[in-house]
N, C-alpha and C positions, 0 to 999 in steps of 0.2 A: 502496500500500500504504499503512495508517495506519503512522505513525510508532515507534511502539514493538511492531507486529510485524517492522518493519524492524528494528530495535534487536536482539531477541531472533533473530530470524536471525543477524545477522553475528554476535552474540556464539555462538551454536552453530557457527557455520564456525571461528569465532575457537578456539573451545574445541577443537575435534578435530583441531586443528594440529599434527604432531607434533613434542613439545617436545625442543629438545636438552637434551645429559645438563648435569647440573648439581651444582657439590658445594663442600661450604664450605671452602676453602681461603685459606691467608694470600697478601694480595696485597701487591707489589712498589712499588705507587705512592703516589708521596706526595704527591698530591693529596688536598686534604677533600673530601667531595661536598657537595652545594649543593643549598639549600633556596629556593624563591624562589615566592613569590603570583602568581597569573597569574590573564588574562581569557579566558572564551570565550564565544561567541556559542552558547546553548543553542538547540538544535534542536525542545526542546518549548515553554520559555517563551517563544521566541524574543525574549530578553534577553542583556544582557552577566550572567554570573556567574562565580563567584571559585572558585580552588582554591589549596591551597598542594602544592607538589610538591619532593620530596627525589630527587636525582639520582645515585646511588653514585659512591665514587671512581674518578676517570679515566674518565668517561663521554665526555667529549666527545673526549678521547684515542685512543677504540676504535671497531668498530662495531661490537662485541660487543651482543645482543639481552639483555634481563633480563625476569625475573618481575615482576609488579604486584601488590604489596600494596597494598589500598585501604582507609583508616581512614576511619571517622566519630564524627562529635562527638557530644555530648549533649546535650539541652535548658539552654538559655541559654549556650551555650559556640559556640564556632565554631572553622575550619578551624587556629587553632595549640593548640589543647588539646592533642593529641601531643606537637608539640613542649617545648610548655610542662611535659609530665610529664616529657621526658629523655626520652622512648622515641625518638626521630633520633640522640641521642649515645647511648645504649645500643646501640644497632645498629653506629653506625658504629664504634664500641669493636670491636663482635662481628667485625665484617669486615673488621677491617686485624689481627686477630690468626688469622681464619682460621676460627672459630667459628662464624660464621654467613654464609650468600653473600648475593653483592651483588643488590640488588634495587632497583625504584623505587618508592618511597610515595607516593600519592597520597591527598589529604587534602582532601575537599570541603567548598565551607560552604554548609550546607543552609537557614540563613536561616529564615523560617516556615516555610516547605514542608516543614519536618524536624519539625513538631511539629504538622503534619496527618495525619490519616488519607484520605487521596484516593488511591484505585488504578487511575482511570482519567483521560485526559488530563493535565491539570496537575496530574502529583502527583510527588513526591519519586522513588519508585521507578522512575520512566521519565526524572527529570531524571538520575539517577543513571546508567542504562544508556545513555543519548545521551551520557553524559560518559568513560565507558569505550571507548565504539567513538572517539570524538575522540582520549583520549588514545593508543588504539593508533595511530591516522595520525598524531598529532603528535611520538609516541617511540621507543623502538625496544624494542617488548614483546617477549616469545618466544611469547604466549598463553595462559602460566600467569597465574594468577588467587589471591590470597585477598585475602577481606576480615574484618574484625573492627568492631566498635564499643561505645563507653561509653554506657552507659544507655540510652538513645534511640537511640542508633545502634548498639548492640548489638541493638535491636528490627530496623531497615531492616537492618543485616547477615543475622541468619535468615531475614525477610522475603525478602531478594531469595536468600540461598545455596540456601531452600531450594525455591525456585521454580525456579531456573533451578540446579539443582546440576551439570549437565557443564559448567558457564562457570566453573567455582571446586574448588578443591582443597582448601580448606578456610574454614571459618566460625568469629571469633571473639564470646564476649559476654562485657563485660567489665562486671559489673552488670548484665546487658542487664535491658530491662525487658518484661517479658511480662505480660499479661493475660486472662484467656480472655473477654472481653466486650469488649477495647479493638477488636478489629477482625473481618470477617467472616468466614469459617469458612475463604475462598479464599485469603486472604490474612494469614489470624494465623499464626506461627509455631507456637503452641500444637497448631492443627488440621494444619499442612503437619508437621508433626515426625511425624505419625502415618502417613504415608503412605512412610517411609523405609524402604528396606530394609538388612535388619542386615548385607549385605554391600555397603555405600554405600563408594564412594572416597573420601568424604567427611570429612576431618580436623576432630572438632567439638572447640569447647572453651565452656566457661564456669566464670565464677568472681563468687564474691560474698562480702563481709566476712561475721561473724557477725551484725555490727549492722545490716547493708545493708535497707533499706527495699524494697527489689526483692528480699526473699530471697522469698518465696512465689509468686509467678510461674517464678524462676527454677528451685526445687525441685520445681515441678510440670513443669518441661520436664524435669527429670533423671527423674520419674517415667517421663513417655511415654520416654523414649528409653532407660530400662532395660526398661519394658515391651517393646517393640520388640526386645530384645537389638541395640539400634543401640551401636555402640563410640562412645565419646566420655570426655572431661576433662573430671573438674569438680572444681575445689577450692573452699575452703570457709576464706577467710585469718580465721584468729583475733583477735578485736577488729577486722577492717575495716570501714568503714561505705560511703556511698555519699557519695564524696567525692575530689575530687582530691590531697589531702593521702593517702587510702589508696591512690587508685590508681596515685600515686606511687612508693610503696614495691615495686609486684609490676612495674613495665615491663621487670625482667632476665626476669620467666618469662613474658612476652607474647612475646618478642622470642625465647625460647627457642623459643615453638610456633609462631610465623610462619617461624623459621628453619626449624624437622622439617617445616614444612610442604611447603615445595619441596625440600630435600632428602631425604625421606621417612623419616628417622634416627627409630627408633625409635617406628615407627608402625606401627600392626595388621598384622604380618605375616601373610599371608592365609592361613588356615586351610584349603586345599584341598579343600574335602566333596566326597565320591566324586560326590554327587548333580548336582557340574557337569563330571563326567567323561562322555565318552562310554562307552553302554549302561547310566547310571542307576545306580542304587544298588537293594541289598538289604537293608531296616533291618528290625533286630528289633527288638522290644518287651519289658521286664517286663509281665506282664500275670496276674490271679488272677483266681478264681471270683467273677461280681457282686458275692454277699453276703460277701467278702471282710474282714478287720478291719485291712485295712491302706490307705492308698493311698497311700506313697513309700516307696522304698530310697534310699539313704546311696549319694553316687558311689561310695566309698571302697570299700564292701562290694562294690559292681558290679564295681570293678576288681581286689580281690581274688580272686572267687571266677574271674574271665576270667585269673586268671594261677595258679591251682591250690589257691586256699584253700578249705578245707570251709564252704559253706553249708547249714546244716542247712535252711532254710527254702525252698531251691530243689529242683522235680521238675522233670525233664524227658521230653520223650518220647525213645523210642530213636531216631527218625530223625532230629529236632531237635539229640540231642546229636553222631550220626553227622557231622553239617551243621558242627556249633559248634569239632567236629575236625577237619574238613575246611580251615576257616579259620584253624585255626593257635591257636585257643584250648584254653590249657591246665589241661583242668578235673580235679578233684579226683574220685580213684576213686571215693568214698564217696557223691556225689553221688546223690539217689534220681533212677531212671530208672524207668519202667512204658513199656509196649505202648504204641502209639501209640494207638489205639482207646479208651484206660483214663486218658489226660489229664485230658480235661474232667471225668472223674468226683471223679477224684484231686484235682483245683483246687475244686470243689463241693464236698468234703466238708472239707476240709482249708481251714480260715479264715485259716489263719497263715500260707499257703503259696503260692508265687509259683511262676511258671514264665518263661522266656525262649523268645519263641515270634517266629517270621515274621511281621511287619505283615497279608501276604496271610491268616491263618491265623485272627487275631481274626476272633470269632465274639459276637452282641451276647448272649448270656451271662456271656463274660469280662469282666471292665474292666481297660483299659490304667493303667498306675499310673505314677506320677511316679517323678523321681528328683532328689533335694534340693528335692522340695515344689516342684517346676517341670516340666510337659507334657514329653518328652520330643523331640516334633517342633518345641519353640521351642529348642533347644539341640545340631542335629546335628551343627556344627561343633564341640563338644567330645564328642563322645558316642562312645562306643567300639563299639559296634555297628552299623555303619553301612558296609557293603563295597560295591563298584565291582563290577556285577553285567550280563553281558549280558541275563539275564533280570530287569530289577529288578520289585521288588513294592512301589515307594512312589515317589510324586511329592508337592512339597509344592503343585504345581499342579492336582492332584486331589483335594486335599483342601479341605473346607469346616468352620469349628466353628460352632457356635450355640450360646450359653450360656443359658440359662431360668433366671429370679429367680423368688419369691414375693411376698408381699405386701408393697407397699409403699406406705405412708402418712405422708408429713414431715407430721403432721397431730399433735393433740392433746397426751400427753407427752414426743410426738417433736418436736416442734416447737423448744420453750425448749431441747428437748438437743441439736438441731442447733446451736440458736442459740447456746448455749455453747461448744458447742468447736469452730463453725465446720465450712463445705462442705466444705474441704479434708481437717479429720480424720475427718469420717461417712465421706468415701470411702476415705482411706487403706488400711484395713483389707484389702479385696478388689480395689482399683483396677487394682494388676499381673496379677493375673488375670482378669479379666472381659474387660479390653482386649486381653488375649491374642489372642480370638475373633474369626471373623469377622463375627459378629451378637451383640450380648449385647441379650438384650430385658427391659424391664422392666416389671412392673405397676404400674399406674397407679391412685392408687384416690382420690386427692383435686386438684380441681382448683386451680388458680391464682386466688385470689380477690384484689381491691383493697382491701379493708379485713383481710384476715387477720391475726390468727383472731378477731376483732370480726365480727359479722355486723349488716346491716341488715336490718330486717323480719322476717319468719319464716323461716328455711331450710326448705327440703324434706324435711330430714332430722332436722327438730327438735333436740334439747339432744344428741345425738349427732352431726351435722353434723360435717363434716372438711373441711380446706381448706387449700391450700399455699402459704406465701409465696413471692414469684416470688423472690428471691435465692435462695432452697434448690432452686429448679429447675438452679442451677448445675450441683448436685450429678450431672443426669444428664450432663453435659457431662465433666465431672471423669473420669466412671466410661465414657465412650465408649459411651453408650447410641446402639444402634441402630436399635433395634425401640420403640415404646411399645406397651404392650398395652393397649387402654385399657376394658376390662370390667370393671375396677371398680364396685361398687355404690355409691358415695357419689361418684359424679364430677358428679353436677348437686347436689348437697347445698347449694349456696351459690348454685344456678340454673343454667337455661341458656345465660345470657349469659357468666360465669365458666367454664362449659365452651368454649363458642363462642371467647372470648378465649385457654381454652388450648391448643385444639386450632392456634388460629393461630399461637402461640408456637412449640411445636412443628415444625410446616412451616417456618415462619423458620429454625430451628436444624438444619433437613435430617432429622430424622426420619423412618424408615418408620413406618406405623400401620398398627394391628392391631383389629378389632373394636370400632369405635364411630367416627361421625363424627356429621356435622350432618343427616344423614337417614339413613332407612332403607336405604338403596341404599348409600351409604358405608358404613355398619355393617358392611353383611355381605359388602364387598369383599374378597377375598380379597387376600394380600399374596405374589405372587410375587418370590422370590429367583432370583437367577441366579449363579451364581460356580464358578468353576474346576469347569466339565464339570457341573455339577448344578443341577437347577431343581426349586424346593421351591417348595409351598403352601404358605400358612398361612392357616386359619380361626380366629378367635377369637369365642366369645361368652360371655353371661352366664345362667346357670339360674337364678336364682334371685329377683333382681330387687335393688330394689323395683321399683313398674312406673313409678315417673319417671325413673328411669333408663334405660329401655328408648327406642332412637329411634323415635320414634312420627311418620309421615305423617297420619296422621286425624285432623283438626280436632275430629273432635264426639267423637272416643273419650276417655277419660280423662284427664285431665293435657294434652291436645290436643295439636299437634304438635310435637315438640322434636327436638334433637340427644339422642345417648343412645348406650349399647352395643346389642348386636346381643343381640335374646334367643335362646338355644338353642331355638330350634322345630325339633320334630324334621320334619315335612314340609320345612322350608327345608333342612335338613342332609341329608336321608337325599339330596334331589337332585344339593346343592351341593357334597359330600365325593365323589360320585361322580363327576360333570363334573368336580373338580379332580382327581381320582386320573388321570382318562385324559390330563389335559393337561400333568402334571409327574411327576420320575420320586419323588418323594416328599410325603406329605400330613402337615404337622405342625398337631395342632389342642391349643391353650390353652382351658382353660374356666374358670371362675367358678362356683362351684360352691357351696354350701350349709356353709356353716361349722360343721364336727364338732369338738367337744374330744376326742379322738381319735387317734389312730397309725393305725389300718389303717379302712380304707373300711366304708361301711354297704351293707346290701345293693343298694341301688336305686342308690347312686354307684356301685359295681363294673358295675352290669346297664347304667349309661347309657353309661361309658368304654367297655366293651366294646360298646354298640352302636355305638358312631363308628367302633372298628376295623372294627367289619362291614361298615358305609358306605363305608369309605375311607381314613379317616386310619391313617396307618404310626405316628403318635405322640402320644400323648394325657396331657398335662398339666394336672395342679389347680394352679390359679396362685393360691389364694383361700383354704387352709386356714390357720391359724393352726399349727398344729400339723405338721412333717416326716409324711408318711405311705411307706405299704411303697408295693412297686412289686409289677408282674406283665407276666410274659412271656405275652400273649397270642396262643394260635393260632386263628385266623381262620377260617370256613368254607372260604376260597378257598386253606386252607392257609400261610398266609403268618404270620408272626409280629410282632405287634404291639408296641411298648414302651408300657408305661402307667404314669406317677408320678401316687399318687392325689392326694397334696399336696407341697409344695415346703416350704412351712414360711414365716413370715417373711421379710422381710429387711431393710427398715426399718422398725419398728414396737414400739409400748411396751409390750407385753404382758412380765410378768417371770417365770410361771411356767416351768420346767428346761425343759418342752416346748417352750414358746411362744417361748424366745430361741434355739432349736435348727434349723438348717436346713439346706437343699442346696441347691446350685447344677449343675444338670444342663449338662455340655457334650457337645453332640451330635457325632460324628466321624462325618461324612458323605462318603464316598468313591463317587468314579464314580456317582453319581446313589444310594446306598443306604446305610445306619444302617449301620455297620459296629460302632459303639462306643458306651457312653456314656460317658464322666467323671464322678467325681464330685466336689465341693466340698464336704465337710461345715463348717460352721458355729457362730459364735454372735455374737449381739448382745453388743456391751458398751454402757451407758450407755445405754441405749435408742434409740442413734444412728448406732453404728460397729457393724458388721459384721466379722467376721474371721475369719480358718480357724481351724478346732480344732486342738490339737496334742497331741501325749504322751497323759498318762492320760485327761484327757477327750475326747478323738479315739475312742482303744480302748474306753472305757465306753457312747459317744453310738452307733457301730457294733456294738459288742455288744448293746445295748439294741434298735437298730433291725433288724438280720439276725440274731438270733438270738431275743433274748423274744418279739419282734414280727414274726419271719419268718413271711411267707406264700406264697414261692413255690412 
């Protein structure tokens, strides 16, 4: 067996050993703990390596087993760093006074390997895993482990802890070094953190100073953890920087964290969400008519109405009111209650009102509302309308969410705007929202060109040619992009080689691609998404051109053979949509259509999108319109209802008119293979480079404009 695989197996076995009880209590032993530097033969490097180890007071006088804390040093430091900072002195003082449990502290010496990003064979992570096995054999450890690190050591701590979460109880990062481009996604903590469950047992800590040069990466990790609702502790120390003088001031806090990791004190008392109970859950959501002039309600208002306060905006059906009363909900007698058959029409008519309904009663012409500007399904642990039930109506394992966005071109005036504020700031206004989805799609308009924004030779798009800088492509990583829609009509402006290099970059980053490729077959290839019991087929195409943007296999045709996007040729789509509809549960189609300076579709656009629905598309979205456009629930001749959104508007683009700065993000709620509902995120572009959620009066005015002044339902 490969050595690293063997190490992982041993770690897993030890991690699941039943731990003995442990609490922090004053010890009567008068001995001091011991600190020694030891040598061992590494089974990975086959050379002798060194580590420093702290054994607690009375270790040799008893046969007790202890938890193990592994602390990693930073760059240009060694295994004496933690002792130099005073951590061991502070820990031993706490042990004697009874405020910290006894523990073994292991401090490896990383040497040059600790500064190398190798993750196979002779690599620092393999060295550390091997050392842990040998320490367990040499010392009386009880199977519980925590690990932490400073700076570069913080990277390794999170790297190991997130890769092998069942082997550790806690991870600490003290000015940890994180960077999106520092390691491949399979090994980068910023990528690994995206898969942490919000019910994780891991206790997570990060700290930094206000003047810490590692702050950018740490804050990026913070956003990822917050976006996933992952419990963690995050401390920013005023005046702190990236130095031993700074870290030395905070070792007492570090001791408290690791002590708590082993005693379990003050750490995430688990909220037993009913979804984990036998029988499942019954989930209720706030919902409104699709054209309602609100997107969210406050949790304080929700709690008040559930304890008897009068909420004038609330409408309930008779049967749902009775079900809530049977659940012990004390509703105000003045709340508006309507017969079951009239609830939908009441909500459709009353643009400022909402209802509470079981999840399974949602329908496409209703819209789920948020609570405190966040989707309800992301906060079930603290949400009051989740009931244990023998007849459950919701499981997160059956829900798939896809968030769709409109025009993105990090080009022209947007390019210097992003350069001025940085990609982190550019992403910050929507990042927390779009990362919640299972899949986030971005429409790609401009390829990465090595000379961008300058061009050599005559660009295909002339003076209006667009390109994207390679560094700005990091924006896609920050946003957690899953699917790149390649139907943009500027993708070949800087030449076919630029587009091919962009394809290679996206493939290296692990994005799924749709609507474009190196040849016509690739461009037409449907994307198949399989998640949580749903199978979704996705086709994308360019309806308008220009000709050189289309993939072409004919060397004799205008422009010759080239990469590009799929032209929305009717003969192909009629067949492709029908075949795809037979293969999957749901067909999603995104379209680069002719751009109109209008909020409503022209007659031909309406006919084309409806035709795509007739041919088999369940969802048709216009991704190229520079203004947000209206919606349609189209009933096909098959008797099925297709959701059509004629245009999402710009997402990252440099146009300044009122309508061109406002947009929608549409999140599809797909449950058990069917489109249950669509959630809307109305936004505005700030500074030509930072889209964000609309709020307050701006939100109301935009929704009023789209749903009342431009209403075409």
